[in-house]
C-alpha positions in Angstrom: 0.0 0.0 0.0 2.8 2.4 0.9 4.4 1.8 -2.5 1.1 2.4 -4.3 0.6 5.6 -2.3 4.2 6.8 -3.1 3.5 6.5 -6.8 0.1 8.3 -6.5 1.7 11.1 -4.5 4.5 11.6 -7.0 2.0 11.9 -9.8 -0.2 14.2 -7.8 2.4 16.6 -6.6 4.2 16.6 -9.9 0.9 17.6 -11.5 0.2 20.5 -9.2 3.8 21.7 -9.4 3.2 22.5 -13.0 0.0 24.6 -12.2 -0.1 28.2 -11.1 0.5 28.7 -7.4 -2.1 27.1 -5.1 -1.6 29.0 -1.8 -4.6 28.1 0.2 -7.0 25.3 1.2 -10.7 24.8 0.9 -13.1 26.6 3.4 -16.8 26.3 4.1 -17.3 29.7 2.5 -15.7 28.4 -0.7 -18.4 25.8 -1.2 -21.0 28.6 -1.5 -18.9 30.8 -3.8 -18.7 28.1 -6.6 -20.8 28.2 -9.7 -23.1 25.1 -9.6 -23.5 23.8 -13.1 -26.7 21.9 -14.3 -27.4 20.3 -17.7 -30.7 21.2 -19.4 -30.8 20.4 -23.1 -29.1 20.1 -26.5 -30.4 22.1 -29.5 -32.3 20.1 -32.1 -29.4 20.5 -34.6 -27.0 19.1 -31.9 -24.8 22.2 -32.1 -25.4 23.8 -28.7 -25.6 22.6 -25.1 -28.1 24.5 -22.9 -27.0 24.6 -19.3 -27.5 26.6 -16.1 -25.1 28.0 -13.5 -26.4 28.8 -10.0 -24.5 31.2 -7.7 -25.2 31.7 -4.0 -24.9 35.0 -2.2 -23.8 34.4 1.4 -24.7 37.8 2.6 -28.3 37.8 1.4 -28.6 34.0 2.0 -30.1 33.6 -1.5 -29.3 32.1 -4.9 -29.7 32.8 -8.6 -29.5 30.5 -11.6 -28.8 31.9 -15.1 -28.9 30.1 -18.5 -25.9 29.6 -20.9 -25.1 27.8 -24.1 -21.8 26.4 -25.3 -20.9 24.6 -28.5 -21.1 20.8 -28.3 -18.0 20.5 -30.6 -16.0 22.8 -28.4 -15.6 25.3 -31.3 -15.5 29.1 -31.0 -12.8 28.6 -28.4 -15.3 27.0 -26.1 -16.7 30.4 -25.1 -20.0 30.2 -23.2 -22.9 32.5 -24.2 -24.9 33.9 -21.3 -28.6 34.0 -22.1 -30.2 35.4 -18.9 -29.1 37.9 -16.3 -32.1 38.6 -14.1 -32.7 38.7 -10.3 -35.0 35.6 -10.7 -33.8 32.1 -11.3 -34.7 30.1 -14.4 -35.6 26.4 -14.4 -36.8 23.6 -16.6 -35.1 25.1 -19.6 -35.4 23.4 -23.0 -35.4 24.0 -26.7 -38.7 24.2 -28.6 -38.7 21.3 -31.1 -38.1 23.6 -34.0 -35.1 25.1 -32.3 -36.3 28.7 -32.7 -37.2 29.3 -29.1 -36.0 28.3 -25.6 -38.7 27.8 -23.0 -38.1 28.0 -19.3 -39.8 28.7 -16.0 -39.1 31.9 -14.2 -40.7 31.7 -10.8 -43.6 29.4 -11.6 -44.5 31.0 -14.9 -43.7 29.9 -18.5 -41.4 32.1 -20.5 -39.8 32.0 -23.9 -36.8 33.6 -25.6 -34.8 33.5 -28.7 -31.9 31.0 -28.8 -29.5 33.9 -28.2 -31.3 35.1 -25.1 -33.1 38.0 -26.7 -36.8 38.9 -26.7 -37.7 37.1 -23.5 -41.4 37.2 -22.8 -43.9 35.5 -20.5 -46.1 33.0 -22.3 -48.7 32.2 -19.7 -50.1 33.2 -16.3 -50.7 29.5 -15.4 -48.6 28.4 -12.4 -46.4 25.4 -13.4 -43.9 23.1 -11.7 -42.6 21.7 -15.0 -43.5 21.6 -18.8 -42.6 19.8 -22.0 -43.5 20.5 -25.7 -44.8 17.6 -27.8 -42.3 16.5 -30.5 -44.2 18.5 -33.2 -44.3 21.6 -31.0 -48.1 21.9 -31.4 -49.0 20.9 -27.8 -47.6 21.3 -24.3 -47.9 19.4 -21.1 -47.3 21.0 -17.8 -47.4 20.1 -14.1 -49.8 22.0 -11.8 -50.9 21.7 -8.2 -54.5 20.7 -7.7 -56.5 20.9 -4.5 -58.7 17.9 -3.7 -61.2 18.4 -0.8 -60.6 16.8 2.6 -63.7 15.5 4.5 -62.4 17.5 7.5 -62.8 20.8 5.5 -66.4 21.1 6.7 -65.1 21.3 10.3 -62.5 23.9 9.4 -64.6 26.0 7.0 -65.5 28.8 9.4 -62.1 28.9 11.2 -59.8 30.6 8.6 -57.2 31.4 11.2 -56.8 28.0 12.8 -53.5 26.3 12.4 -54.9 22.9 13.2 -54.5 19.9 10.9 -56.7 16.9 10.9 -55.6 13.5 9.5 -57.3 10.1 9.3 -54.5 8.0 7.8 -50.7 7.8 7.4 -48.4 9.7 5.1 -49.7 12.8 6.9 -46.2 14.3 6.4 -43.4 13.4 3.9 -39.8 14.5 3.8 -40.2 18.1 5.0 -43.9 18.9 4.3 -47.2 18.1 6.0 -50.0 16.8 3.7 -52.2 19.7 2.5 -54.4 18.0 -0.1 -52.6 19.6 -3.0 -51.3 17.1 -5.6 -49.2 17.5 -8.7 -51.3 16.6 -11.7 -50.4 16.5 -15.4 -52.2 18.8 -17.9 -51.9 19.3 -21.7 -53.1 22.0 -24.0 -52.5 23.4 -27.5 -49.6 25.6 -28.3 -49.1 28.0 -31.2 -47.0 31.1 -31.9 -45.8 31.5 -28.3 -49.2 31.0 -26.7 -51.1 28.3 -25.0 -54.2 27.4 -26.9 -57.5 25.9 -25.7 -58.7 24.7 -22.3 -56.0 22.6 -20.5 -57.0 19.0 -19.9 -56.1 17.2 -16.6 -55.1 13.7 -17.7 -55.3 12.4 -14.1 -58.1 14.1 -12.2 -57.1 12.1 -9.2 -55.5 12.9 -5.8 -52.1 11.3 -6.7 -48.8 13.0 -7.4 -47.2 12.8 -10.8 -44.3 13.4 -10.8 -43.9 11.6 -7.4 -42.9 13.6 -4.4 -40.6 14.6 -2.9 -37.9 14.4 -5.6 -39.6 13.5 -8.8 -39.2 15.9 -11.8 -39.9 16.0 -15.5 -37.8 12.8 -16.0 -41.0 11.0 -14.9 -43.2 12.4 -17.7 -42.7 12.1 -21.4 -44.5 12.6 -24.7 -44.6 9.7 -27.2 -42.7 10.2 -30.5 -45.9 11.0 -32.4 -47.3 13.3 -29.7 -50.5 11.1 -29.3 -49.7 9.7 -25.9 -48.1 10.7 -22.6 -46.3 8.3 -20.3 -45.8 9.1 -16.7 -44.9 7.7 -13.3 -47.4 7.6 -10.4 -47.8 5.9 -7.1 -51.6 5.4 -6.9 -51.9 4.7 -3.2 -52.9 6.5 0.0 -52.6 6.1 3.7 -51.1 2.9 5.1 -50.7 1.5 1.6 -48.7 4.5 0.5 -46.5 4.5 3.7 -45.7 0.8 3.6 -45.4 0.2 -0.2 -43.2 1.2 -3.2 -45.6 0.2 -5.9 -45.3 3.1 -8.4 -46.3 2.3 -12.0 -45.9 3.5 -15.6 -49.1 4.9 -17.0 -49.9 5.6 -20.7 -52.5 8.2 -21.5 -54.0 8.3 -24.9 -55.0 11.9 -25.9 -57.6 10.8 -28.5 -59.6 8.5 -26.3 -58.8 9.9 -22.9 -58.0 6.4 -21.7 -55.2 5.5 -19.3 -53.3 2.1 -19.4 -51.1 0.7 -16.7 -48.0 -0.7 -18.5 -46.4 -2.1 -15.4 -49.4 -3.8 -14.0 -48.3 -6.7 -11.7 -44.9 -5.3 -11.1 -45.0 -4.4 -7.4 -41.8 -2.4 -6.9 -40.8 1.0 -8.0 -41.3 1.7 -11.8 -40.1 5.1 -12.9 -38.7 7.3 -15.6 -40.5 6.3 -18.8 -38.5 6.9 -22.0 -40.0 6.5 -25.5 -37.8 5.4 -28.4 -37.5 8.0 -31.1 -39.0 5.6 -33.7 -42.1 5.2 -31.5 -41.9 1.5 -31.1 -40.7 1.0 -27.5 -41.0 2.4 -24.1 -38.1 1.9 -21.6 -38.3 2.6 -17.8 -36.5 1.8 -14.5 -38.0 -1.0 -12.4 -37.3 -2.6 -9.1 -38.6 -6.1 -8.6 -39.2 -6.5 -4.8 -42.0 -4.5 -3.2 -41.2 -2.2 -0.3 -37.4 -2.3 -1.1 -36.2 1.0 -2.4 -32.6 -0.3 -2.7 -33.4 -3.3 -4.8 -31.4 -3.6 -8.1 -32.6 -1.0 -10.6 -33.3 -2.6 -13.9 -34.2 -1.4 -17.4 -37.4 -2.8 -18.7 -38.7 -2.5 -22.3 -42.3 -2.4 -23.5 -43.1 -3.1 -27.1 -46.0 -0.7 -27.9 -47.0 -2.9 -30.9 -46.9 -6.4 -29.4 -47.6 -5.4 -25.8 -44.6 -7.5 -24.6 -42.3 -6.3 -21.9 -38.9 -7.7 -20.8 -35.7 -6.7 -18.9 -32.7 -5.4 -20.9 -30.2 -5.7 -18.1 -30.5 -9.2 -16.8 -26.7 -9.8 -17.0 -25.9 -6.9 -14.7 -25.4 -7.2 -10.9 -25.6 -3.5 -10.5 -28.0 -0.6 -10.9 -28.9 0.7 -14.4 -30.6 4.1 -13.9 -31.9 7.0 -15.9 -32.5 5.3 -19.3 -32.3 7.5 -22.4 -32.4 6.5 -26.1 -29.9 7.2 -28.9 -31.5 9.2 -31.7 -31.5 6.2 -34.0 -33.4 4.0 -31.4 -30.6 1.4 -31.5 -29.2 2.0 -28.0 -30.3 2.8 -24.5 -27.8 4.8 -22.4 -27.8 4.8 -18.6 -25.8 5.5 -15.5 -24.6 2.6 -13.4 -22.9 2.5 -10.0 -19.8 0.3 -9.9 -16.8 0.1 -7.6 -17.2 3.5 -6.1 -17.9 5.3 -9.4 -21.1 6.3 -11.3 -20.3 5.4 -14.9 -22.0 5.9 -18.3 -23.2 2.6 -19.9 -25.2 1.6 -22.9 -27.0 -1.4 -24.2 -26.8 -1.9 -28.0 -29.7 -3.5 -29.9 -27.8 -3.9 -33.1 -25.3 -6.1 -31.3 -27.8 -8.5 -29.6 -28.3 -6.2 -26.6 -24.6 -6.0 -25.9 -23.7 -4.0 -22.8 -21.0 -1.3 -23.2 -19.2 0.8 -20.6 -18.8 4.3 -22.0 -16.7 6.1 -19.4 -13.4 5.6 -17.7 -11.5 7.0 -14.7 -12.5 8.1 -11.2 -15.4 10.3 -12.2 -19.1 10.4 -11.4 -21.6 11.1 -14.2 -24.7 13.0 -12.9 -26.7 13.5 -16.1 -26.4 13.2 -19.9 -28.2 13.8 -23.1 -27.7 11.7 -26.3 -27.2 13.6 -29.5 -27.3 12.5 -33.2 -23.6 12.8 -33.6 -22.7 9.6 -31.7 -21.9 11.7 -28.7 -23.4 12.5 -25.3 -23.5 15.9 -23.6 -22.8 15.0 -20.0 -22.4 16.4 -16.5 -19.4 15.0 -14.8 -17.6 15.6 -11.5 -15.3 14.0 -8.9 -14.2 14.5 -5.3 -11.7 17.0 -6.7 -13.7 18.7 -9.4 -17.2 20.4 -9.1 -19.6 19.4 -11.9 -18.9 20.7 -15.5 -20.3 19.9 -18.9 -18.4 17.3 -21.1 -18.7 15.9 -24.5 -18.4 12.1 -24.5 -17.8 10.1 -27.7 -19.7 6.9 -27.5 -17.4 4.6 -29.5 -14.1 5.8 -27.9 -15.3 6.8 -24.4 -13.2 9.9 -24.9 -14.5 12.9 -22.8 -13.8 16.5 -23.7 -14.5 19.2 -21.1 -16.6 22.0 -22.5 -17.2 24.3 -19.5 -14.7 25.6 -17.0 -17.0 27.5 -14.7 -14.8 27.2 -11.6 -11.4 27.1 -13.3 -10.0 30.2 -11.6 -11.1 29.0 -8.2 -9.5 25.6 -8.7 -6.2 27.2 -9.7 -6.0 29.1 -6.4 -7.1 26.3 -4.0 -5.0 23.3 -3.3 -7.0 20.1 -2.9 -6.0 16.8 -1.4 -5.1 13.6 -3.1 -8.0 11.1 -3.4 -6.9 7.4 -3.5 -8.6 4.1 -3.6 -7.9 1.6 -0.8 -8.9 -2.0 -0.5 -9.5 -3.4 3.0 -9.9 -6.9 4.3 -13.1 -7.2 6.5 -13.6 -9.3 9.6 -15.3 -12.0 7.4 -12.5 -12.0 4.9 -14.2 -9.9 2.2 -12.5 -7.2 0.2 -14.0 -3.8 0.9 -13.5 -0.6 -1.2 -12.8 2.7 0.4 -11.8 6.2 -0.6 -9.0 8.0 1.3 -8.6 11.8 1.0 -5.3 13.2 2.2 -4.5 16.7 3.4 -3.3 19.0 0.6 0.1 19.4 2.1 0.5 15.7 2.9 3.9 14.5 4.0 4.2 10.8 4.6 7.0 11.4 7.1 4.5 13.3 9.4 1.6 12.1 11.5 -2.0 13.2 10.8 -5.3 12.8 12.7 -7.8 10.5 11.1 -11.5 11.0 10.4 -13.7 8.1 9.6 -16.6 9.1 7.4 -19.6 6.9 7.9 -21.9 7.0 4.8 -25.7 7.5 5.0 -28.4 5.7 3.1 -27.8 3.1 4.3 -27.9 2.0 0.6 -25.8 4.9 -0.8 -22.4 4.4 -2.3 -19.5 6.7 -1.4 -18.7 7.8 -4.9 -16.6 10.3 -6.8 -19.2 13.0 -6.4 -18.3 16.6 -5.5 -20.6 17.3 -2.5 -21.6 20.8 -1.3 -22.6 19.2 2.0 -20.4 16.3 3.1 -17.4 17.4 1.1 -14.5 15.2 2.2 -12.0 17.7 0.8 -13.1 20.2 3.4 -12.1 18.0 6.2 -8.8 17.1 4.5 -8.1 20.8 4.1 -8.3 21.1 7.9 -5.4 18.7 8.2 -7.2 15.3 8.6 -6.8 12.1 6.6 -10.3 11.1 5.8 -11.2 7.4 5.1 -14.7 6.7 3.6 -15.4 3.0 3.3 -18.1 1.5 1.1 -19.3 -0.8 3.9 -21.9 -3.5 3.7 -25.2 -2.2 2.3 -24.0 0.2 -0.4 -24.7 -0.4 -4.1 -22.1 -0.8 -6.8 -20.5 -4.0 -5.4 -23.2 -6.5 -6.3 -26.8 -6.8 -5.0 -25.8 -9.4 -2.3 -23.4 -6.7 -0.8 -26.3 -4.2 -0.8 -28.8 -6.7 0.7 -26.5 -7.7 3.5 -27.4 -4.7 5.7 -31.1 -5.5 6.1 -31.8 -6.5 9.7 -28.1 -6.2 10.5 -27.4 -2.5 11.1 -25.3 -3.0 14.2 -23.3 -6.1 13.2 -21.2 -6.6 10.0 -21.7 -3.0 8.6 -20.3 -1.6 11.9 -17.4 -4.1 11.8 -16.7 -2.9 8.2 -16.4 0.7 9.5 -14.0 -0.4 12.3 -12.0 -2.5 9.8 -11.5 0.5 7.6 -10.1 2.8 10.4 -8.1 -0.1 11.9 -6.5 -0.7 8.5 -5.6 2.9 8.0 -4.2 3.5 11.4 -1.4 0.9 10.8 0.2 3.4 8.4 3.1 5.3 10.0 1.5 8.7 9.0 -1.8 8.0 10.7 -2.0 9.1 14.3 -4.1 6.4 16.1 -4.4 8.6 19.2 -6.3 11.3 17.3 -9.2 9.8 15.5 -12.9 10.8 15.1 -16.0 9.4 13.4 -18.5 11.5 11.6 -21.6 10.8 9.5 -25.1 11.8 8.3 -28.4 9.8 8.4 -27.4 6.1 8.6 -23.9 7.5 9.2 -25.4 9.3 12.2 -26.8 6.0 13.4 -23.3 4.5 12.9 -21.8 7.2 15.1 -24.3 6.6 17.9 -23.6 2.9 17.6 -19.8 3.4 17.6 -20.1 5.6 20.7 -21.2 2.6 22.6 -18.8 0.1 21.0 -15.5 1.7 19.8 -13.3 0.5 22.7 -11.4 3.8 23.0 -10.5 4.2 19.3 -12.1 7.6 18.8 -11.6 11.0 20.6 -14.7 12.7 19.1 -18.0 12.0 17.3 -20.3 14.0 15.0 -23.8 12.6 14.2 -26.0 14.4 11.8 -29.7 13.3 11.4 -29.0 9.9 12.8 -31.4 7.2 14.2 -30.8 6.7 17.9 -33.8 4.6 19.1 -35.1 2.1 16.6 -38.5 1.7 18.3 -39.3 5.4 18.4 -37.9 5.8 14.9 -40.4 3.2 13.6 -43.3 5.1 15.1 -42.3 8.5 13.8 -40.8 8.2 10.4 -43.0 8.5 7.3 -41.8 6.0 4.7 -42.5 2.8 6.7 -41.7 0.6 3.8 -38.0 1.5 4.5 -38.3 0.6 8.2 -40.2 -2.6 7.4 -37.5 -3.7 5.0 -34.5 -2.7 7.1 -35.8 -3.6 10.6 -38.1 -6.5 9.8 -41.4 -4.7 10.6 -42.8 -3.1 13.7 -41.4 -3.7 17.2 -44.8 -4.9 18.6 -44.9 -8.2 16.7 -45.2 -11.4 18.7 -41.6 -12.2 17.8 -39.8 -8.9 18.1 -37.2 -8.6 15.2 -33.8 -9.1 16.7 -32.4 -5.8 15.4 -34.5 -3.8 17.9 -33.0 -5.7 20.7 -29.3 -5.8 19.7 -28.7 -3.0 17.2 -30.4 0.1 18.6 -27.8 2.6 19.9 -30.0 3.6 22.8 -29.3 0.2 24.4 -25.6 1.0 24.8 -25.7 4.6 26.3 -24.1 3.2 29.5 -20.9 2.7 27.5 -20.8 6.3 26.1 -17.7 8.2 27.2 -16.6 10.3 24.1 -17.4 13.9 23.2 -20.4 14.0 20.9 -21.8 16.7 18.5 -25.4 16.1 17.6 -26.8 17.9 14.5 -30.6 17.4 13.9 -33.1 19.7 12.1 -36.7 20.7 12.8 -38.2 19.7 9.5 -36.5 16.3 9.2 -39.5 13.9 9.0 -37.4 11.0 7.5 -35.4 10.8 10.8 -37.5 13.1 13.1 -35.9 15.6 15.4 -36.7 13.6 18.5 -34.0 11.1 17.6 -31.2 13.7 17.9 -32.8 15.2 21.0 -32.8 11.8 22.7 -29.2 11.2 21.9 -28.1 14.7 23.1 -30.1 14.3 26.3 -28.5 10.9 26.9 -25.0 12.4 26.4 -25.6 15.3 28.7 -27.0 13.0 31.5 -24.0 10.8 31.1 -21.8 13.8 31.7 -20.2 13.6 28.3 -18.9 16.8 26.6 -21.6 17.4 24.0 -23.2 20.0 21.8 -26.5 20.2 19.9 -26.8 22.1 16.6 -30.3 22.4 15.2 -31.9 24.4 12.4 -35.7 24.6 12.8 -36.4 25.2 9.2 -34.0 22.7 7.6 -34.9 19.1 6.7 -32.6 16.0 6.6 -30.1 18.3 4.8 -28.7 21.7 5.5 -29.4 23.8 2.3 -29.3 27.5 3.2 -25.9 29.2 2.7 -25.4 30.8 6.1 -26.8 27.7 7.9 -24.4 25.5 6.0 -21.4 27.7 6.8 -22.3 27.6 10.5 -22.8 23.9 10.3 -19.4 23.3 8.7 -17.7 25.7 11.1 -19.3 23.9 14.1 -18.1 20.5 12.9 -14.6 21.7 12.1 -14.3 23.5 15.5 -15.5 20.3 17.3 -12.9 18.2 15.5 -10.2 20.7 16.1 -11.0 20.9 19.8 -10.6 17.1 20.4 -8.1 16.1 17.7 -5.6 18.9 18.2 -2.0 17.7 18.7 -1.2 17.8 22.4 
């Protein structure tokens, strides 16, 4: 390992020596000064990439996204063209099918402008959460909130100032919102000469969300190639069924007849992201087989609109195949797949008997992509050392050319740490993948404190993604060696590795975390007397568990949004299908699932003896605030140095600029207090 590290370090420092001087390291404020790039569309003639850049203003605690284009071939010296420069952000930007206009949402209203950004004008007063033109540009679908009456409305009708809420079933709150009887429905209407024409038609007329909440977007709704049908994702369930199941389906609405068909009938897991082939023959979508299991293998299913047959295209893959998109000739489906700590671009080729092809190389994560007619993909790529930028990927050669350099000046001034892969032997003799991030000024002759990063999810891979929240470079910049293992339960290493965590939260996955830090501390440059463990969500659970079992390894802990008491978590979280899958069902069964008895951190508070920072937010309904409050209370009663940081308006994440800076500062101060060299 030391030989491998020496080679990596030589290459790394030789590379930065040839750059302009990098005289400082990453700070929390830096994360909020960067331009955050998003990929929107490619022009119909495949010449231009339409993208957005969002900047945050720390002083005003606000953000603004503007639109840009850049040539797909990298011509004209790769100079971006700025299309918008207004106080309001733009969203959902796309080209009109004829390429003569760009549509976008400003606020919640539809606007259009010329492809060069001129002549911007509001198209409609209708409030929208998303839109899409039909392929011929003659119609438009859009997403709008619709209120469906609640039986309790009659009780409240003459009390307009009451803040009371009345519920008769589950899913009364979700992620960070309480149910309010407003649902996202899909409408379509005519379009001509920059105007919406005719009375909009609601194709659902039902109290179900499409796209699905809380994270679904326009990727869950699509026009057919001939503009006569609309495919969409919807989870048609309420109450207990909604809270305990994952059965979303792919629905096909026919404009002429007004009829809706369920194409995934009898498939009880998640079915999402429909994608029509350009030739109009097929519909592809993502599907998970097992009901109630959100971390089941993500497959690509195909439906023949002519023969009504459906089948899986990715049967030979033991990894996820997400976000299917068709090549313009309908011969390939491209997708993103998690594998060995990286999110790669892949394709399945019909012309070669459904041959699978890996289309990207290197330690990079691909976040999004758009196929073009030039055998290329416009893609959004990043790594732990590079914020997202737009690239042009050539399908046949996997060559990737960077098109945008939004944060180039910043990266030339800030020195980042080396990121290296490390393979670790687990206690049951498996090989486990981990990423290690070294301080920017790393000297293998010195000793450094170590931070163990415990990943959340629990089925979420530690990948090569540049994070604006848990950015491991930020901790490395403070002088820590960070080790981030892909412990039992994460995807990208075979479905059996992912499945292994269910009902076993406190056993092998925790041993995997300890194996990682024990392996690293054998290195002469790792100071085993100055180690800490940090983590969000399931990583927060991991920290609470380690607090009661670490046997003196760690000097400090940080738990963000973690589960502390499995029983009270089951009774207060919203997506009970997750708790049923992971914990084996409720704790009041005749035979109590063993995980409640042996894995819950609250059973081991008597062993707590190490300083603990608890971060937990008021609008976190996935892992409710009371979990963090219980842990903090236990720590204080045990006489342990501890601190609570809570943002009442934030959810499972910390998303507001000044909140995030305070959050990062608090974490770094806590680590510095207990890991400082004596």
